[in-house]
C-alpha positions in Angstrom: -32.6 34.1 -112.4 -35.5 36.0 -113.9 -37.4 34.8 -116.9 -35.9 37.5 -119.2 -32.4 36.5 -118.2 -33.2 32.8 -118.9 -34.5 33.7 -122.4 -31.4 35.8 -123.1 -29.1 33.0 -121.8 -30.9 30.4 -123.9 -30.7 32.6 -127.1 -27.0 33.2 -126.4 -26.4 29.5 -126.0 -28.3 28.7 -129.2 -26.1 31.2 -131.1 -23.0 29.7 -129.6 -24.0 26.1 -130.6 -25.1 27.2 -134.1 -22.9 26.0 -137.0 -20.4 28.6 -138.2 -19.2 29.3 -141.8 -15.8 27.9 -142.5 -15.0 30.9 -144.7 -16.2 33.9 -142.8 -17.3 32.6 -139.4 -21.0 33.8 -139.7 -23.8 31.7 -138.3 -25.1 29.5 -141.0 -28.7 28.7 -141.7 -29.9 25.2 -142.1 -32.3 24.6 -145.0 -33.4 21.0 -145.5 -30.1 19.2 -145.8 -27.9 22.2 -146.6 -26.1 24.7 -144.5 -26.0 28.1 -146.1 -24.0 31.2 -145.0 -26.1 34.4 -145.4 -23.0 36.5 -145.3 -20.7 35.0 -148.0 -22.9 32.4 -149.7 -20.8 29.3 -148.8 -22.8 26.1 -148.7 -22.3 22.7 -147.2 -24.4 19.6 -147.9 -25.3 17.3 -145.0 -23.4 14.5 -146.6 -20.1 16.5 -146.6 -17.7 15.2 -144.0 
């Protein structure tokens, strides 16, 4: 496997493993102890079950 293919595979895996929004399914951003959806604005705290 070439280096570019490895980078693409690693990026695709990171996107697959990223937390998804429960409302719209977008990839959420982790900021401190919160998960925030950039698409719909849904937030989750790290203490939420």
